[in-house]
SEVO-917426 format. One record per residue: residue in three letters; x, z, y of N, C-alpha, C in turn. Coordinates in nm, 4 decimals. Atoms other than C-alpha are relative to their C-alpha. Layout:
<pts>
- Ala,X,Z,Y,X,Z,Y,X,Z,Y
...
</pts>
This chain:
<pts>
- Met,-0.0169,0.0984,-0.1072,-0.3811,4.2350,-0.4992,0.1159,-0.0948,-0.0313
- Lys,-0.1143,0.0838,0.0353,-0.0374,4.1125,-0.6121,-0.0371,-0.0972,-0.1112
- Phe,0.0427,0.0858,0.1115,-0.1964,3.9777,-0.9305,-0.0829,-0.1167,0.0528
- Lys,0.0842,0.1042,-0.0594,-0.4517,3.7849,-0.7208,0.0861,-0.1063,0.0661
- Tyr,-0.0859,0.0967,-0.0681,-0.1797,3.6252,-0.5076,0.0852,-0.0778,-0.0988
- Ser,-0.0780,0.0686,0.1033,0.0222,3.5444,-0.8193,-0.0815,-0.1114,-0.0645
- Leu,0.0869,0.1025,0.0563,-0.2749,3.3597,-0.9663,-0.0178,-0.1160,0.0963
- Leu,0.0139,0.1072,-0.0990,-0.3215,3.1666,-0.6415,0.1258,-0.0843,0.0062
- Ala,-0.1263,0.0738,-0.0043,0.0464,3.0721,-0.6332,0.0137,-0.0902,-0.1219
- Leu,-0.0064,0.0792,0.1227,0.0285,2.9566,-0.9954,-0.0944,-0.1194,0.0081
- Phe,0.0988,0.1080,-0.0126,-0.2846,2.7507,-0.9190,0.0541,-0.1141,0.0856
- Phe,-0.0498,0.1055,-0.0894,-0.1243,2.5656,-0.6272,0.1234,-0.0678,-0.0576
- Thr,-0.1152,0.0612,0.0659,0.1958,2.5100,-0.8258,-0.0447,-0.1006,-0.1038
- Leu,0.0517,0.0917,0.1015,-0.0023,2.3548,-1.1121,-0.0605,-0.1238,0.0634
- Cys,0.0579,0.1158,-0.0703,-0.1945,2.1344,-0.8674,0.1090,-0.0919,0.0509
- Ser,-0.1102,0.0818,-0.0515,0.1326,2.0220,-0.7111,0.0673,-0.0775,-0.1114
- Cys,-0.0637,0.0668,0.1135,0.2860,1.9428,-1.0497,-0.0871,-0.1122,-0.0524
- Leu,0.0917,0.1022,0.0482,-0.0244,1.7528,-1.1565,0.0032,-0.1212,0.0916
- Gln,-0.0016,0.1109,-0.0942,-0.0225,1.5467,-0.8386,0.1296,-0.0779,-0.0117
- Asp,-0.1280,0.0681,0.0121,0.3506,1.4696,-0.8710,0.0055,-0.0836,-0.1259
- Ser,-0.0071,0.0709,0.1273,0.3082,1.3659,-1.2357,-0.0798,-0.1281,0.0035
- Gln,0.0827,0.1191,-0.0113,0.0481,1.1091,-1.1309,0.0596,-0.1015,0.0971
- His,-0.0494,0.0809,-0.1099,0.2670,0.9609,-0.8607,0.1173,-0.0908,-0.0365
- Thr,-0.1168,0.0815,0.0338,0.5567,0.7978,-1.0478,-0.0417,-0.1238,-0.0781
- Thr,0.0275,0.1263,0.0663,0.5282,0.4305,-1.1425,0.1323,-0.0709,-0.0265
- Tyr,-0.1195,0.0759,0.0348,0.8025,0.2416,-1.3274,-0.0258,-0.1473,0.0295
- Val,0.0151,0.1397,-0.0413,0.8513,-0.1051,-1.1800,0.1190,-0.0793,-0.0533
- Tyr,-0.1061,0.0744,0.0684,1.0472,-0.3661,-1.3733,0.0377,-0.1267,0.0753
- Lys,-0.0564,0.1130,-0.0729,1.2697,-0.6356,-1.2300,-0.0540,-0.1320,-0.0546
- Ala,0.0495,0.1317,0.0392,1.1377,-0.9919,-1.2331,0.1139,-0.0835,-0.0581
- Ser,-0.1009,0.0885,0.0581,1.3290,-1.2247,-1.4634,0.0174,-0.1247,0.0857
- Glu,-0.0029,0.1098,-0.0962,1.2413,-1.5013,-1.2157,-0.0824,0.0399,0.1210
- Thr,0.0728,-0.0328,-0.1219,1.1339,-1.4648,-0.8554,-0.1368,-0.0687,0.0007
- Pro,0.1325,0.0637,0.0019,0.7566,-1.5227,-0.8369,-0.0219,-0.0908,0.1208
- Thr,0.0428,0.0868,-0.1092,0.6138,-1.8032,-0.6266,-0.1211,0.0631,0.0673
- Ile,0.1087,-0.0667,-0.0722,0.3930,-1.6510,-0.3572,-0.1059,-0.1050,0.0342
- Asp,0.1030,0.1034,-0.0151,0.0920,-1.8796,-0.4022,-0.1412,0.0518,-0.0255
- Gly,0.1321,-0.0568,0.0243,-0.1934,-1.6405,-0.4836,-0.0567,-0.0291,-0.1370
- Leu,0.0499,0.0338,0.1340,-0.2228,-1.7705,-0.8403,0.0313,0.1093,-0.1020
- Gly,-0.0349,-0.1099,0.0903,-0.0459,-1.4820,-1.0122,0.0310,-0.0434,-0.1413
- Asn,-0.0298,0.0491,0.1353,0.0708,-1.6949,-1.3055,0.1487,-0.0010,-0.0311
- Asp,-0.1437,-0.0088,0.0243,0.4418,-1.6089,-1.2866,0.0297,0.0940,-0.1165
- Ala,-0.0375,-0.0770,0.1185,0.6280,-1.4523,-1.5770,-0.0045,0.1505,0.0239
- Cys,-0.0042,-0.1444,-0.0268,0.6605,-1.1138,-1.4052,-0.1376,0.0651,-0.0050
- Trp,0.1354,-0.0550,0.0063,0.2815,-1.0751,-1.4119,-0.0631,-0.0166,-0.1379
- Ser,0.0591,0.0363,0.1294,0.2349,-1.1761,-1.7746,-0.0261,0.1190,-0.0915
- Asn,0.0208,-0.1154,0.0890,0.2441,-0.8240,-1.9219,-0.1400,0.0590,0.0129
- Gly,0.1379,-0.0468,-0.0155,-0.1060,-0.7558,-1.7874,-0.0141,0.1477,0.0270
- Phe,0.0042,-0.1443,-0.0259,-0.0164,-0.3983,-1.6858,-0.0549,0.0234,0.1408
- Trp,0.0671,-0.0181,-0.1274,-0.2693,-0.3318,-1.4084,-0.0159,0.1489,0.0322
- Leu,0.0221,-0.1350,-0.0501,-0.2870,-0.0140,-1.2000,-0.1282,0.0008,0.0827
- Pro,0.1291,-0.0009,-0.0701,-0.6223,0.0948,-1.0545,0.0132,0.0321,0.1484
- Leu,0.0160,-0.0332,-0.1409,-0.7120,0.1004,-0.6860,-0.1391,0.0619,0.0105
- Glu,0.1300,-0.0645,0.0205,-0.9865,0.3612,-0.6978,-0.0182,0.1334,0.0715
- Gln,0.0123,-0.1277,-0.0698,-0.9160,0.6690,-0.4837,-0.0688,-0.0201,0.1348
- Val,0.0757,0.0144,-0.1243,-1.1706,0.7053,-0.2006,0.0674,0.0826,0.1098
- Trp,-0.0641,-0.0671,-0.1137,-0.9842,0.7862,0.1216,-0.0949,0.0152,0.1182
- Leu,0.1030,-0.0082,-0.1036,-1.2738,0.7143,0.3585,-0.1288,-0.0612,-0.0533
- Gly,0.1277,0.0564,0.0401,-1.6438,0.6483,0.3124,-0.0479,0.0550,-0.1333
- Glu,0.0569,-0.0377,0.1284,-1.8504,0.6763,-0.0026,0.0643,-0.0825,-0.1111
- Ser,-0.0523,0.0750,0.1143,-1.7432,0.5681,-0.3485,-0.0830,-0.1260,-0.0197
- Pro,0.0788,0.1232,0.0108,-1.8440,0.1994,-0.3711,-0.0434,-0.0257,-0.1438
- Ser,0.0416,0.0419,0.1334,-2.0396,0.0583,-0.6633,0.0941,-0.1087,-0.0503
- Ser,-0.0856,0.1035,0.0580,-1.8600,-0.1760,-0.9013,-0.0417,-0.1394,0.0466
- Glu,0.0445,0.1286,-0.0537,-2.0730,-0.4602,-0.7629,0.0542,-0.0235,0.1405
- Asp,-0.0487,0.0098,-0.1381,-1.9492,-0.3837,-0.4113,0.1514,-0.0185,0.0041
- Phe,-0.1462,0.0051,-0.0073,-1.5778,-0.3279,-0.4804,0.0639,0.0545,-0.1268
- Thr,-0.0974,-0.0540,0.0949,-1.3151,-0.2894,-0.7521,0.1353,-0.0605,0.0349
- Gly,-0.1338,0.0487,-0.0314,-0.9405,-0.3243,-0.7148,0.1019,0.0441,-0.1028
- Gln,-0.1114,-0.0322,0.0882,-0.6262,-0.3318,-0.9279,0.1235,-0.0762,0.0468
- Tyr,-0.1221,0.0625,-0.0496,-0.2627,-0.4262,-0.8782,0.1135,0.0120,-0.1022
- Gln,-0.1238,-0.0025,0.0762,0.0753,-0.4973,-1.0382,0.1176,-0.0048,0.0967
- Leu,-0.1216,-0.0022,-0.0807,0.4316,-0.4576,-0.9087,0.1176,-0.0574,-0.0769
- Ser,-0.1275,0.0428,0.0557,0.7682,-0.6201,-0.9692,0.1016,-0.0012,0.1153
- Trp,-0.0991,-0.0017,-0.1068,1.0943,-0.6521,-0.7760,0.1178,-0.0903,-0.0330
- Ser,-0.1291,0.0655,0.0138,1.4155,-0.8425,-0.7189,0.0934,0.0653,0.1008
- Glu,-0.0946,-0.0551,-0.0970,1.7252,-0.7689,-0.5160,-0.0499,-0.0160,0.1430
- Asp,0.0385,0.0349,-0.1363,1.5580,-0.9241,-0.2124,-0.1351,0.0534,0.0448
- Ala,0.1359,-0.0368,-0.0415,1.2006,-0.7952,-0.2201,-0.0732,0.0754,-0.1096
- Leu,0.0979,-0.0584,0.0904,0.9243,-0.5910,-0.3774,-0.1167,-0.0981,-0.0069
- Tyr,0.1085,0.0962,0.0183,0.6453,-0.8073,-0.5235,-0.1268,0.0725,-0.0435
- Leu,0.1268,-0.0672,0.0217,0.2805,-0.7152,-0.5362,-0.1073,-0.1040,-0.0303
- Leu,0.1147,0.0831,0.0359,-0.0158,-0.8772,-0.7083,-0.1231,0.0891,0.0045
- Val,0.1199,-0.0812,-0.0196,-0.3564,-0.7426,-0.6015,-0.1220,-0.0834,-0.0333
- Lys,0.1236,0.0691,0.0349,-0.6903,-0.8403,-0.7508,-0.1173,0.0843,0.0492
- Ile,0.1114,-0.0695,-0.0633,-0.9944,-0.7439,-0.5455,-0.1307,-0.0713,-0.0334
- Lys,0.1356,0.0516,0.0146,-1.3573,-0.7932,-0.6470,-0.0838,0.0623,0.1106
- Asp,0.0721,-0.0465,-0.1183,-1.5581,-0.7697,-0.3261,-0.1108,-0.1006,0.0294
- Asp,0.1122,0.0921,-0.0167,-1.9036,-0.9147,-0.2711,-0.0085,-0.0599,0.1398
- Val,-0.0008,0.0528,-0.1369,-1.8444,-0.9647,0.1054,0.1406,0.0142,0.0576
- Leu,-0.1261,-0.0021,-0.0730,-1.5195,-1.0593,0.2824,-0.0315,-0.0163,0.1478
- Phe,0.0427,-0.0069,-0.1401,-1.5466,-0.9731,0.6518,0.1220,0.0101,0.0906
- Asp,-0.1118,0.0035,-0.0953,-1.3006,-1.0599,0.9311,-0.0585,-0.0269,0.1375
- Gln,0.0759,0.0136,-0.1244,-1.4653,-0.9926,1.2674,0.0863,-0.0123,0.1247
- His,-0.0845,-0.0015,-0.1194,-1.1659,-0.9679,1.5034,0.1016,-0.1141,-0.0061
- Glu,-0.0914,0.1143,-0.0032,-0.9878,-1.2919,1.5899,0.1400,0.0417,0.0424
- Asp,-0.1287,-0.0518,-0.0455,-0.7104,-1.1044,1.7727,0.0543,0.0942,-0.1074
- Pro,-0.0505,-0.0846,0.1089,-0.4898,-0.9573,1.4954,0.0419,0.1399,0.0443
- Leu,-0.0444,-0.1297,-0.0507,-0.3884,-0.6662,1.7221,-0.1164,0.0844,0.0541
- Thr,0.1190,-0.0738,-0.0438,-0.7463,-0.5498,1.7892,-0.0764,0.0545,-0.1204
- Leu,0.0798,-0.0668,0.1042,-0.9119,-0.2956,1.5554,0.0240,-0.0634,-0.1377
- Trp,-0.0375,0.0701,0.1229,-0.7260,-0.4518,1.2632,-0.0417,0.0750,-0.1253
- Trp,0.0370,-0.0806,0.1161,-0.8178,-0.1651,1.0292,-0.1487,-0.0085,-0.0338
- Asp,0.1434,0.0098,0.0252,-1.1907,-0.2414,1.0601,-0.0406,-0.1319,-0.0652
- Asp,0.0249,0.1223,0.0759,-1.1616,-0.5836,0.8934,0.0437,0.0202,-0.1446
- Asp,-0.0528,-0.0017,0.1366,-1.1155,-0.6436,0.5228,0.1491,-0.0314,0.0046
- Cys,-0.1448,0.0236,0.0032,-0.7418,-0.6138,0.4637,0.0635,0.0841,-0.1100
- Val,-0.0842,-0.0768,0.0909,-0.4779,-0.4985,0.2194,0.0974,0.0813,0.0851
- Glu,-0.0958,-0.0831,-0.0732,-0.2669,-0.2068,0.3446,0.1077,0.0496,-0.0963
- Ile,-0.1153,-0.0333,0.0840,0.0810,-0.1512,0.2019,0.0846,0.1036,0.0722
- Phe,-0.0791,-0.1086,-0.0571,0.2687,0.1733,0.2659,0.1363,0.0028,-0.0702
- Ile,-0.1355,0.0053,0.0551,0.6483,0.1638,0.2193,0.0878,0.1044,0.0670
- Asp,-0.1005,-0.0964,-0.0457,0.8979,0.4494,0.2520,0.1270,-0.0326,-0.0782
- Glu,-0.1061,0.0639,0.0782,1.2173,0.2695,0.1526,0.0996,0.0974,-0.0614
- Asp,-0.0917,-0.0980,0.0590,1.4304,0.5793,0.0941,-0.0726,0.1207,-0.0573
- Asn,0.0832,-0.1061,0.0579,1.1411,0.7989,-0.0246,0.0301,0.1360,0.0623
- Ser,-0.0363,-0.1233,-0.0700,1.2287,1.0580,0.2388,-0.1204,0.0812,0.0430
- His,0.1252,-0.0642,-0.0412,0.8616,1.1449,0.3064,0.0014,0.0211,0.1526
- Gly,-0.0012,-0.0314,-0.1426,0.7843,1.2870,0.6495,-0.0947,-0.0850,0.0820
- Glu,0.0918,0.0630,-0.0945,0.5980,1.1675,0.9561,0.0524,-0.1377,0.0401
- His,-0.0424,0.1351,-0.0393,0.6002,0.7977,1.0511,-0.1034,-0.0672,0.0900
- Gln,0.1097,0.0564,-0.0773,0.3085,0.7511,1.2909,0.0481,-0.1028,0.1029
- Tyr,-0.0526,0.0895,-0.1025,0.5101,0.5962,1.5748,0.1503,-0.0183,-0.0148
- Asn,-0.1406,0.0271,0.0262,0.8461,0.5439,1.4105,0.0095,-0.0774,-0.1309
- His,-0.0173,0.0815,0.1191,0.9931,0.3457,1.1226,0.0679,0.0775,-0.1131
- Asn,-0.0358,-0.0759,0.1193,1.0680,0.6299,0.8846,-0.0699,-0.0594,-0.1221
- Ala,0.0743,0.0742,0.1022,0.8071,0.4386,0.6830,-0.0860,-0.1029,0.0733
- Phe,0.0853,0.1035,-0.0577,0.5795,0.1387,0.7376,-0.1388,0.0064,-0.0648
- Ala,0.1370,0.0151,0.0506,0.2033,0.0945,0.7014,-0.0459,-0.1401,0.0390
- Tyr,0.0286,0.1401,-0.0296,0.1535,-0.2812,0.6816,-0.1457,-0.0328,-0.0307
- His,0.1368,0.0495,0.0181,-0.2033,-0.4032,0.7342,0.0083,-0.1519,-0.0121
- Val,-0.0077,0.1442,0.0234,-0.2207,-0.7532,0.5819,-0.1406,-0.0573,0.0117
- Ala,0.1326,0.0502,-0.0307,-0.5169,-0.9369,0.7302,-0.0358,-0.1200,-0.0864
- Met,0.0488,0.1134,0.0769,-0.7278,-1.2076,0.5741,0.0736,-0.1286,0.0342
- Asp,-0.0715,0.1207,-0.0415,-0.5370,-1.4694,0.7742,0.1506,0.0104,-0.0183
- Gly,-0.1418,-0.0162,0.0291,-0.1981,-1.3321,0.6671,0.0797,0.0733,0.1050
- Asn,-0.0715,-0.0778,-0.1008,-0.1065,-1.1499,0.9888,0.0240,0.1422,-0.0515
- Val,-0.0428,-0.1312,0.0486,0.0751,-0.8193,0.9275,0.0215,0.0914,0.1204
- Val,0.0001,-0.0872,-0.1175,0.0235,-0.5293,1.1707,0.0421,0.1419,-0.0378
- Asp,-0.0282,-0.1433,0.0069,0.1756,-0.1835,1.2118,0.0288,0.0461,0.1425
- Leu,-0.0296,-0.0575,-0.1305,0.2423,0.0512,1.5027,0.1504,0.0122,0.0194
- Gly,-0.1412,-0.0102,-0.0321,0.5789,0.0480,1.6772,0.0338,0.1304,0.0700
- Leu,-0.0459,-0.1204,-0.0684,0.7850,0.3117,1.8570,-0.0682,0.0182,0.1352
- Asp,0.0691,-0.0074,-0.1283,0.5963,0.2276,2.1767,-0.1469,0.0370,-0.0147
- Lys,0.1365,-0.0409,0.0320,0.2721,0.3411,2.0079,-0.0998,-0.1152,0.0125
- Lys,0.0844,0.1187,-0.0081,0.1394,-0.0150,2.0268,0.0115,-0.0802,-0.1291
- Pro,-0.0085,0.0822,0.1206,0.0555,-0.2557,1.7428,0.0942,-0.1181,0.0183
- His,-0.0907,0.1143,0.0010,0.3095,-0.5217,1.6523,-0.0263,-0.0819,-0.1258
- Leu,0.0059,0.0853,0.1179,0.3143,-0.8163,1.4150,0.1329,0.0067,-0.0738
- Tyr,-0.1179,-0.0041,0.0869,0.5553,-0.7873,1.1221,-0.0149,-0.1073,-0.1082
- Asn,0.0303,0.1084,0.0938,0.4802,-1.1240,0.9655,0.1195,-0.0428,-0.0827
- Asp,-0.1185,0.0349,0.0791,0.8390,-1.1733,0.8516,0.0354,0.1081,-0.1015
- His,-0.0238,-0.1066,0.0983,0.8295,-0.8450,0.6562,-0.0791,-0.0231,-0.1286
- Val,0.0898,0.0177,0.1145,0.5393,-0.9371,0.4282,-0.0518,-0.1446,-0.0001
- Ile,0.0511,0.1351,0.0191,0.4699,-1.2892,0.3042,-0.1120,0.0078,-0.1031
- Ser,0.1131,-0.0114,0.0917,0.1289,-1.3285,0.1409,-0.0731,-0.1323,-0.0130
- Lys,0.0902,0.1128,0.0258,-0.1047,-1.5830,-0.0088,-0.1147,0.0539,-0.0822
- Lys,0.1165,-0.0461,0.0755,-0.4574,-1.5242,-0.1341,-0.0835,-0.1190,-0.0438
- Val,0.0908,0.1011,0.0534,-0.6954,-1.7280,-0.3461,-0.1285,0.0711,-0.0387
- Thr,0.1301,-0.0603,0.0297,-1.0679,-1.6481,-0.3655,-0.0808,-0.0930,-0.0892
- Thr,0.0887,0.0719,0.0914,-1.2839,-1.7584,-0.6571,-0.1215,0.0878,-0.0246
- Gly,0.1185,-0.0845,0.0110,-1.6397,-1.6335,-0.6489,0.0175,0.1246,0.0838
- Asn,-0.0163,-0.1252,-0.0730,-1.6239,-1.2668,-0.5528,0.1349,0.0659,-0.0268
- Thr,-0.1313,-0.0543,0.0333,-1.2632,-1.2208,-0.6717,0.1081,-0.0658,0.0846
- Thr,-0.1121,0.0485,-0.0799,-0.9654,-1.2517,-0.4382,0.1296,0.0523,-0.0595
- Thr,-0.1322,-0.0365,0.0489,-0.6124,-1.2544,-0.5750,0.0994,-0.0144,0.1140
- Trp,-0.1038,-0.0021,-0.1032,-0.3441,-1.1563,-0.3238,0.1354,0.0085,-0.0704
- Glu,-0.1377,-0.0078,0.0482,0.0220,-1.2241,-0.4015,0.0888,0.0209,0.1221
- Leu,-0.0754,-0.0400,-0.1186,0.2752,-1.0641,-0.1684,0.1461,0.0272,-0.0332
- Ser,-0.1430,-0.0302,0.0062,0.6501,-1.0403,-0.1142,0.0332,0.0882,0.1191
- Ile,-0.0230,-0.0999,-0.1048,0.7675,-0.7358,0.0844,0.1490,0.0289,0.0117
- Lys,-0.1389,-0.0367,-0.0272,1.1120,-0.6969,0.2404,0.0061,0.1456,0.0427
- Leu,-0.0140,-0.1416,-0.0339,1.2395,-0.3416,0.2820,0.1030,0.0185,0.1107
- Tyr,-0.0873,-0.0338,-0.1121,1.3901,-0.2097,0.6038,0.0163,0.1513,0.0068
- Asp,-0.0203,-0.1442,-0.0112,1.5468,0.1310,0.6579,-0.0437,0.0493,0.1374
- Asp,0.0551,-0.0590,-0.1228,1.4640,0.3707,0.9407,0.0831,-0.0291,0.1242
- Ser,-0.0743,0.0446,-0.1176,1.7269,0.2147,1.1691,-0.0649,-0.1217,0.0646
- Phe,0.0692,0.1173,-0.0516,1.4821,-0.0731,1.2265,-0.0410,0.0218,0.1456
- Val,0.0359,-0.0051,-0.1416,1.4325,-0.1485,1.5973,-0.0841,-0.1221,0.0328
- Asp,0.0882,0.1100,-0.0373,1.1417,-0.3572,1.7221,0.0664,-0.0885,0.1052
- Gly,-0.0530,0.0942,-0.0964,1.2480,-0.6710,1.9056,0.1477,-0.0305,-0.0152
- Lys,-0.1416,0.0243,0.0251,1.6051,-0.6592,1.7724,0.0165,-0.0748,-0.1322
- Glu,-0.0286,0.0639,0.1275,1.7706,-0.8457,1.4873,0.0266,0.1074,-0.1049
- Asn,-0.0115,-0.1009,0.1053,1.7298,-0.6370,1.1729,0.0186,-0.0695,-0.1344
- Thr,-0.0280,0.0587,0.1314,1.8557,-0.7038,0.8217,-0.0692,0.0814,-0.1085
- Pro,0.0619,-0.0747,0.1106,1.6400,-0.6119,0.5214,0.1063,0.0425,-0.0998
- Arg,-0.0995,-0.0496,0.0942,1.8226,-0.4081,0.2632,-0.0254,-0.0540,-0.1401
- Lys,0.0092,0.0449,0.1380,1.8880,-0.4983,-0.0984,-0.0557,0.1118,-0.0878
- Leu,0.0548,-0.0961,0.0950,1.7043,-0.3288,-0.3834,0.0896,0.0048,-0.1225
- Lys,-0.0835,-0.0144,0.1196,1.8780,-0.1934,-0.6914,-0.0698,0.0876,-0.1026
- Ser,0.0576,-0.0766,0.1102,1.7846,-0.0515,-1.0286,0.0368,0.1468,0.0109
- Gly,-0.0245,-0.1434,0.0009,1.7507,0.3249,-1.0526,-0.0438,0.0714,0.1260
- Glu,0.0413,-0.0671,-0.1230,1.6349,0.3898,-0.6989,-0.1511,0.0206,0.0028
- Thr,0.1414,-0.0328,-0.0131,1.3007,0.5371,-0.5985,-0.0464,-0.0316,0.1415
- Ile,0.0589,0.0405,-0.1277,1.0827,0.3980,-0.3214,-0.1361,0.0665,0.0139
- Gly,0.1335,-0.0523,-0.0265,0.7830,0.5667,-0.1630,-0.0972,-0.1148,0.0207
- Phe,0.0930,0.1120,-0.0044,0.4757,0.3476,-0.2019,-0.1439,0.0478,-0.0172
- Ala,0.1435,-0.0136,0.0241,0.0996,0.3458,-0.1695,-0.0657,-0.1314,0.0394
- Leu,0.0764,0.1209,-0.0273,-0.1585,0.0715,-0.1580,-0.1430,0.0410,0.0331
- Ala,0.1403,-0.0289,-0.0319,-0.5049,0.0669,-0.0037,-0.0693,-0.1293,0.0414
- Tyr,0.0797,0.1151,-0.0429,-0.7870,-0.1706,0.0829,-0.1077,0.0485,0.0962
- Cys,0.1072,-0.0257,-0.0955,-1.0081,-0.1614,0.3921,-0.1156,-0.0936,-0.0336
- Asp,0.1154,0.0799,0.0410,-1.3544,-0.2801,0.2858,-0.1103,0.0117,0.1038
- Asn,0.1081,0.0034,-0.0982,-1.6152,-0.3866,0.5387,-0.0930,-0.1147,-0.0377
- Asp,0.0971,0.1015,0.0408,-1.9308,-0.5719,0.4413,-0.0833,-0.0545,0.1152
- Gly,0.0717,0.0548,-0.1153,-2.0411,-0.6523,0.7966,-0.0325,0.1011,0.1072
- Ser,0.0271,-0.1049,-0.0978,-2.0410,-0.3280,0.9934,0.1003,-0.0060,0.1155
- Lys,-0.0912,-0.0077,-0.1133,-1.8772,-0.2497,1.3277,0.1325,0.0618,-0.0421
- Glu,-0.1197,-0.0671,0.0493,-1.6299,-0.0224,1.1463,0.0083,-0.0161,-0.1515
- Arg,-0.0153,0.0102,0.1455,-1.4874,-0.0333,0.7944,-0.0885,0.1034,-0.0682
- Glu,0.0927,-0.0870,0.0715,-1.7190,0.1205,0.5399,0.0693,0.0842,-0.1061
- Asn,-0.0744,-0.0719,0.1038,-1.4688,0.2212,0.2726,0.1492,-0.0241,0.0184
- Phe,-0.1460,0.0118,0.0016,-1.0967,0.2831,0.2495,0.0436,0.0534,-0.1354
- Ile,-0.0280,-0.0345,0.1391,-0.9820,0.2811,-0.1128,0.1504,-0.0068,-0.0244
- Gly,-0.1446,-0.0078,0.0168,-0.6284,0.3916,-0.2027,0.0449,0.0125,-0.1440
- Ser,-0.0593,-0.0086,0.1338,-0.3943,0.4057,-0.4989,0.0367,0.1418,-0.0387
- Glu,-0.0514,-0.1341,0.0255,-0.2954,0.7714,-0.4651,-0.1063,0.1067,0.0188
- Met,0.0857,-0.1163,-0.0177,-0.4861,1.0938,-0.5153,0.0574,0.0862,0.1119
- Val,-0.0442,-0.0791,-0.1146,-0.4627,1.2836,-0.1854,-0.0761,0.1312,0.0005
- Val,0.0603,-0.1331,0.0034,-0.5270,1.6580,-0.1910,-0.0457,0.0396,0.1406
- Gly,0.0486,-0.0497,-0.1282,-0.7376,1.8111,0.0887,-0.1138,-0.0844,0.0542
- Glu,0.1137,0.0675,-0.0607,-1.0224,1.7050,0.3151,0.0396,-0.1317,0.0662
- Asp,-0.0448,0.1193,-0.0722,-0.8260,1.4555,0.5249,0.0845,-0.0869,-0.0928
- Lys,-0.0709,0.0885,0.0923,-0.7308,1.1766,0.2861,0.0554,-0.1247,0.0696
- Asn,-0.0490,0.1143,-0.0757,-0.6665,0.9149,0.5558,0.1258,0.0402,0.0774
- Arg,-0.1221,-0.0477,-0.0633,-0.3130,1.0372,0.6228,0.1187,-0.0946,-0.0228
- Gly,-0.1120,0.0863,0.0356,-0.1030,0.7504,0.4877,0.0666,-0.0666,0.1180
- Trp,-0.0574,0.0669,-0.1167,-0.0537,0.5897,0.8297,0.0829,0.0958,0.0856
- Ile,-0.0757,-0.1015,-0.0728,0.1006,0.9158,0.9542,0.1022,0.0694,-0.0896
- Asp,-0.0761,-0.0892,0.0880,0.2395,1.1064,0.6539,0.0448,-0.0727,-0.1264
- Ala,-0.0536,0.0667,0.1191,0.4674,0.9383,0.3979,0.0050,0.0928,-0.1200
- Gly,0.0001,-0.0945,0.1103,0.4422,1.2526,0.1869,-0.1112,-0.0226,-0.1003
- Ile,0.1087,0.0259,0.0945,0.1193,1.1260,0.0286,0.0266,-0.1250,-0.0844
- Phe,-0.0311,0.1199,0.0771,0.2868,0.8115,-0.1062,0.0388,0.0370,-0.1426
- Gly,-0.0513,-0.0167,0.1347,0.3617,0.7702,-0.4740,0.1460,-0.0426,-0.0086
- Asp,-0.1389,0.0373,0.0243,0.7061,0.7055,-0.6246,0.0057,-0.1253,-0.0852
- Leu,-0.0317,0.1166,0.0821,0.8195,0.3651,-0.7478,0.1431,0.0119,-0.0469
- Leu,-0.1340,-0.0055,0.0573,1.1152,0.3884,-0.9844,0.0363,-0.1387,-0.0498
- Leu,-0.0384,0.1367,0.0330,1.2908,0.0520,-1.0054,0.0865,-0.0022,-0.1253
- Glu,-0.0701,0.0112,0.1272,1.4083,-0.0433,-1.3536,0.0328,-0.1465,-0.0282
- Glu,-0.0339,0.1364,0.0423,1.5789,-0.3474,-1.5058,-0.1064,-0.0533,-0.0950
</pts>
C-alpha cells in the first residue's frame, strides 16, 4: 500500500514539474517603445519568436480554418507589450453594451498577476483578467462584483486583413492596492522580476454564446476555465534586458 501511494505521489510531482517547466517565458526589453498601431512592424517584434495560442479551455478544438493564434511579448519600464496574430474566419461582436456578456463576443483576454503571487482574484485586484473587445473596450470585474471598464490599463489597436487580425497592445501594471474609482499609479517594471501572465481568445462565429475559449497555458484538471478566478494557472514571465 505504501508503495502504491509513493508511486502516486511521484506521478503528481512529475506532472507538477512538467507543468511548471512549460510555464516560464523569457521576455526581452524593447530597445524602442513600440507604436501601438496594429501593424507589428516595430523593432521589438523583428525576432519572429512567436508563442502558440492553442490550449482548449472551453469548447471543442477548432480546425485550423476556423481559428489559429500566436503571440509575442516585450516590455519597457512603463508597460508590457503584446502582439497577437489571430486567424479567424468569422469576427463576431453581438453586444453593443461593453458591460453585457462581454465574454461571449470575439475578444482577446489578458491575465496579469503583477507580483506573481497566485491565489484567488475573482472579485479583487490580486490579479486582473482584461477582456479586450473588438472596439477596444477593456472589461474586468471589480470589488463590487460588477463589470468595470479599464480602458486606461490596456491600449490596443487591431488591423484585419482577410481572415487575419493583428492586435497590438500596451498593458500597464497595477498592484493589489488598486481601488476602483480612485486615482491609482501604475508601477514600473524592472529586469529580473517575474510576472504572472496568461493569454486567451474568446471565439464566436455567430452563436448566442462563445463557441471556443483558447488559452496559452496548459491547465490540469477538468475545469480549465479558471483563469478569471485563479491566478495559479497563469504562466511566468521573466523580464530580461
